[in-house]
KEKE-3310 file (N, C-alpha, C; in steps of 0.2 Angstrom, whole numbers, plus 5000, padded with zeros to 4 digits):
npx = (5448:5452:5453:5443:5450:5463:5464:5468:5461:5446:5449:5441:5432:5440:5443:5431:5428:5437:5432:5420:5424:5430:5418:5411:5419:5418:5404:5403:5410:5401:5403:5395:5396:5409:5406:5396:5403:5412:5403:5397:5408:5412:5400:5401:5414:5410:5400:5406:5415:5405:5399:5409:5416:5415:5419:5420:5407:5401:5409:5404:5390:5390:5395:5386:5374:5376:5377:5364:5356:5360:5352)
npy = (5357:5348:5331:5326:5317:5320:5333:5347:5351:5360:5365:5366:5375:5387:5388:5390:5403:5411:5410:5416:5429:5433:5433:5443:5454:5454:5457:5469:5476:5475:5466:5455:5445:5439:5435:5426:5416:5412:5407:5396:5388:5384:5377:5366:5361:5356:5347:5338:5332:5328:5318:5309:5305:5297:5298:5312:5315:5309:5316:5330:5328:5325:5336:5346:5342:5344:5357:5361:5355:5364:5375)
npz = (5317:5331:5337:5351:5360:5358:5361:5371:5387:5385:5372:5361:5365:5366:5352:5347:5353:5346:5333:5335:5339:5327:5319:5325:5322:5308:5307:5313:5303:5294:5284:5275:5266:5269:5282:5280:5273:5283:5292:5285:5283:5296:5299:5290:5294:5307:5305:5297:5306:5316:5308:5306:5317:5331:5344:5345:5344:5356:5365:5363:5365:5379:5384:5380:5386:5400:5400:5396:5406:5417:5413)
capx = (5446:5456:5449:5443:5455:5470:5464:5469:5454:5443:5452:5436:5429:5444:5443:5424:5429:5441:5427:5415:5427:5430:5412:5409:5423:5415:5398:5405:5412:5396:5405:5391:5399:5414:5402:5392:5408:5414:5397:5396:5414:5411:5395:5404:5419:5406:5396:5411:5417:5400:5397:5414:5420:5410:5422:5418:5399:5401:5411:5399:5384:5392:5396:5380:5369:5378:5375:5356:5354:5360:5347)
capy = (5355:5342:5326:5327:5313:5323:5340:5350:5353:5366:5368:5368:5382:5393:5389:5393:5410:5414:5411:5421:5435:5434:5434:5449:5459:5455:5460:5476:5479:5474:5461:5450:5439:5435:5432:5420:5411:5409:5403:5390:5384:5381:5372:5361:5357:5353:5341:5333:5329:5324:5312:5304:5304:5295:5301:5319:5316:5308:5322:5335:5327:5325:5344:5350:5340:5347:5364:5361:5354:5370:5380)
capz = (5324:5333:5340:5358:5364:5356:5362:5378:5389:5383:5366:5357:5368:5363:5345:5346:5354:5340:5327:5337:5338:5320:5316:5328:5319:5302:5308:5314:5297:5289:5278:5275:5262:5273:5288:5277:5272:5290:5295:5281:5284:5302:5299:5287:5299:5313:5302:5295:5313:5318:5304:5305:5323:5336:5350:5345:5345:5363:5369:5362:5369:5386:5386:5379:5391:5406:5399:5396:5413:5421:5411)
cpx = (5450:5451:5449:5448:5462:5470:5466:5462:5452:5446:5447:5432:5433:5444:5436:5424:5432:5436:5422:5418:5428:5424:5409:5413:5420:5408:5399:5407:5407:5398:5401:5393:5404:5411:5399:5397:5411:5409:5397:5402:5414:5406:5398:5409:5415:5403:5401:5414:5411:5398:5403:5418:5416:5413:5420:5411:5398:5403:5406:5393:5385:5392:5390:5374:5370:5375:5367:5353:5354:5355:5341)
cpy = (5349:5337:5327:5323:5316:5330:5342:5351:5360:5369:5370:5374:5388:5393:5392:5401:5414:5415:5416:5428:5438:5436:5441:5455:5460:5458:5467:5480:5479:5470:5455:5444:5435:5432:5426:5415:5408:5404:5396:5385:5381:5376:5365:5357:5353:5347:5336:5329:5325:5318:5307:5302:5303:5298:5309:5320:5314:5314:5328:5334:5327:5332:5347:5348:5343:5354:5365:5360:5360:5375:5378)
cpz = (5325:5337:5348:5362:5363:5359:5370:5380:5387:5376:5361:5359:5365:5356:5343:5347:5349:5335:5329:5337:5331:5317:5319:5324:5312:5302:5309:5308:5292:5283:5278:5271:5266:5279:5286:5276:5278:5292:5291:5282:5291:5303:5296:5291:5304:5310:5300:5301:5315:5315:5304:5311:5329:5343:5351:5347:5353:5367:5369:5366:5376:5388:5386:5384:5397:5406:5399:5403:5418:5419:5414)
residu = (MET:THR:ARG:PRO:GLU:ASP:ALA:LYS:PRO:ASN:SER:HIS:PHE:TYR:GLN:SER:ARG:ALA:VAL:LEU:ASN:LYS:ALA:ARG:ASP:LEU:ALA:THR:LYS:LYS:ASP:ILE:ASN:ALA:LEU:ASP:GLU:VAL:SER:HIS:THR:GLU:VAL:GLU:LYS:PHE:MET:ALA:LEU:TRP:ASN:SER:ASP:LYS:ALA:PHE:ARG:ASN:ASP:TYR:GLU:LYS:ARG:ILE:LEU:ALA:SER:LEU:ASP:MET:ARG)
# end
């Protein structure tokens, strides 16, 4: 993942969509091991960014709060 200040607008959204599409494909194929691996890899990437990049945390919180407010 790229850092928010270096990213094009919504790049994290498009990266997430790609991961989601990959997960759907693996689920359709019933490839549980690969799906589990993708899941763990994505969680590790997110947590590494969350723990090391304050700009990423601030950007994520800003975006998620707006989404939660709409609900």
